Wavefront OBJ file of the C-alpha trace (Angstrom):
o trace
v 15.797 25.695 -12.267
v 15.105 22.306 -10.698
v 12.395 22.420 -8.061
v 13.193 21.111 -4.624
v 12.272 17.500 -4.058
v 13.030 17.268 -0.329
v 9.391 16.673 0.574
v 9.242 13.995 -2.113
v 12.250 12.231 -0.581
v 10.767 12.523 2.921
v 7.398 11.071 1.907
v 9.134 8.362 -0.122
v 11.091 7.326 2.972
v 7.916 6.890 5.023
v 6.451 3.423 5.436
v 2.878 2.734 4.404
v 1.908 2.603 8.067
v 3.474 6.009 8.741
v 1.690 7.558 5.758
v -1.644 6.145 6.847
v -1.165 7.242 10.447
v -0.101 10.724 9.347
v -3.146 11.114 7.107
v -5.642 9.906 9.688
v -4.344 11.428 12.892
v -2.345 14.525 12.094
v -4.080 16.016 9.085
v -7.477 15.552 10.711
v -6.314 17.920 13.471
v -5.269 20.769 11.194
v -7.497 23.692 10.312
v -7.305 22.957 6.599
v -11.005 23.126 5.743
v -10.429 22.433 2.038
v -8.013 19.558 2.685
v -5.382 21.197 0.501
v -2.515 19.783 2.558
v -4.053 16.335 2.467
v -4.405 16.601 -1.317
v -0.813 17.831 -1.618
v 0.427 14.970 0.577
v -1.537 12.425 -1.470
v -0.361 13.834 -4.805
v 3.279 13.693 -3.747
v 2.833 10.240 -2.162
v 1.335 8.993 -5.425
v 4.514 10.018 -7.232
v 6.659 8.065 -4.760
v 5.244 4.746 -5.935
v 7.652 2.897 -8.155
v 10.857 4.441 -9.439
v 9.386 7.720 -10.620
v 11.053 11.068 -10.080
v 9.431 14.115 -8.519
v 7.496 16.120 -11.102
v 6.237 19.421 -9.738
v 4.272 20.132 -12.913
v 1.906 17.312 -11.915
v 1.389 19.021 -8.564
v 0.663 22.360 -10.206
v -2.226 20.931 -12.221
v -3.842 19.478 -9.094
v -7.303 20.433 -7.898
v -6.518 22.818 -5.041
v -8.469 25.760 -3.672
v -7.218 29.159 -2.643
v -3.642 30.202 -3.222
v -1.944 26.885 -2.534
v -0.298 26.722 -5.961
v 0.684 30.389 -5.935
v 2.430 29.822 -2.595
v 3.546 26.281 -3.358
v 7.048 26.633 -1.891
v 5.658 27.891 1.409
v 2.993 25.170 1.529
v 5.454 22.382 0.702
v 7.739 23.675 3.458
v 4.828 23.768 5.918
v 3.846 20.199 5.039
v 7.481 19.054 5.249
v 7.883 20.504 8.744
v 4.495 19.096 9.780
v 5.616 15.614 8.771
v 8.893 15.984 10.673
v 7.126 17.249 13.803
v 4.528 14.508 13.583
v 7.036 11.685 13.250
v 9.144 13.123 16.073
v 6.142 13.327 18.420
v 4.827 9.872 17.510
v 8.014 7.889 17.067
v 7.113 5.404 19.805
v 3.615 4.784 18.440
v 4.810 4.210 14.899
v 7.468 1.613 15.694
l 1 2 3 4 5 6 7 8 9 10 11 12 13 14 15 16 17 18 19 20 21 22 23 24 25 26 27 28 29 30 31 32 33 34 35 36 37 38 39 40 41 42 43 44 45 46 47 48 49 50 51 52 53 54 55 56 57 58 59 60 61 62 63 64 65 66 67 68 69 70 71 72 73 74 75 76 77 78 79 80 81 82 83 84 85 86 87 88 89 90 91 92 93 94 95
């Protein structure tokens, strides 16, 4: 079964400025004390460089705390929706 790469495609479509703004402004406001979502965002963003394909096995070996990997589908969906909400709310600042 091929894992979903929608979040990979979304992050890949973001400009460098959008990624930086998202990391600094939005993720700093979340209650993620262990920065798991920031780590997940960075790990996926790292894969978007170049012509590489999404490889979820690289995500699963990441250094995350808690049950992030066990609930990876839920956490990817949460991050995906967070990115969409963020870009919608800040569309005039980003462009």
